[in-house]
N, C-alpha and C positions, 0 to 999 in steps of 0.2 A: 058570492065570491067568484072572481074570475080565475081562469087557469093560471095566470101569472102569480096571483096571490097564493094559490094552493101549492104551486111548485116552490115558491119562496118559503112557505111555512114548513113544508116537508124537508127542504134543504137545511133550514135552521134547526129543526128537530134532530136530524141526523148529525149535523155538525156538533150540536150540544152534547149528544150522546158520545160521540167520538172523543171530544175534548175531555169530558168527565171520565171516560174510561181510561184515557191516556194518563190523566193526572193521578187517578187511583192506582194504576199499575206502576207509575213512577214512584209514588210514595211508598208503596209496598216494597218495591225493589230497593229503595234507599234505606228503609228501616229494617230490612231483613238482615240478620246476622251473617257474618262472613265465615261461618263454620266455628270450630272450637277455638276458644280463647286461650292464650297462654297465661301462665300464672301472673306474669307482670301486667298483662292487660286487665285481668280480673281485679288485681289490686288497684290499678289506676282507676278503673271504673268504680270501685267501691269508694275510693277517696273522693272522687268527683261527686258521687251521690251524697256522701256525707257533707261535703262542702256546700252543695246545693241545698240540702236540708237545713244546715245552719244559716245560710243566707236567707232562706224563706222565713225561718223563725225570727231572725233579726228584723226583717222587714215587717213582719206581723207585730213584733214588739214595738217598733218605731211608730207604726200606725196607731197602736193602742196608747202609747205615751202622748202622741200628738193630738189626741182628742181634747 
């Protein structure tokens, strides 16, 4: 390997690590809660979770019937 290839390899490694670190940090920041929820927000989150659960069950049932 010549010097140019080594420099390129190291630059790619550092860039890959920096990009992966940034993506992980961004997703952690985006998924972190924004503090305490109000009662209305908790209720809305519960309704959303229940609707999602029902939709998954319906999709599962449709796949089962479609066989």
